[in-house]
N, C-alpha and C positions, 0 to 999 in steps of 0.2 A: 434287834434288826432296825434298819433305817428305811423310811419310806421316801427319802430324798433321792434325786437323780444323781448318779455317779458320773463323773467325767474322767475319761481316760486320755492320757496324753503321752507323747514320746519325748521324754527329757525336757518337760516344761513347755513344749511347743503347743500352742493352742490353735483354735479354729482360724485365727488370723491368717495362717499360712495358706489355708484352703481358699479364703476370699482373695488373698493377694494373687494366687495362681489364677483364679477365675478372672480377676480384673486384668491381669497381664494378657491372658488369652483373648479377652474381649478387645483390648487395645490393639493387639497384633492383628486380629481379624479386621478391625476397623481400618488399620493402616493398609492391609492387603487389599481390601475392597476399594478403598480410596485410590490406591495406586492403580488398580485395574480400571477404575472409571477414568482416570487421567489418560491411560493408554488408549482406551476406546475413543475418548474425545479427540485425541490427536491422530486417529487413524485416517489414512488417505482414502479418497473415493477413487476407485479405478474405473476407467471408461469401460462401457459394455463392449463385449466382443461381438463380432459379426456371426452370422450363421455358419456353422461348420460346413465344409465341402461335402458333397454326397459321397457315400462310400458304397462300393459294390462288394457284396458278400456272396459266397458260394454256399448253398445249402446242401448238406449231405443227402445223397440219394436223388438229387434233382437233375441228374445227367440224362435227360430224355431227349430223343431226337424226334423231330416231326417228320413223319413219312407222308409223302403225297402220292 
């Protein structure tokens, strides 16, 4: 029996593939967030809108008549 750690691989592929994938994912994420920051920086400021006009609504069951 051996007390040394065993390494398993797929056809000679080592852990380098996992670190390369992680680095690519990090660089893609950095590109994406950098691109989103550029878009936000180029965003236009829209003028504020005025007050909306009043709206008359009818409440159900509010058809009461005033009797004098």
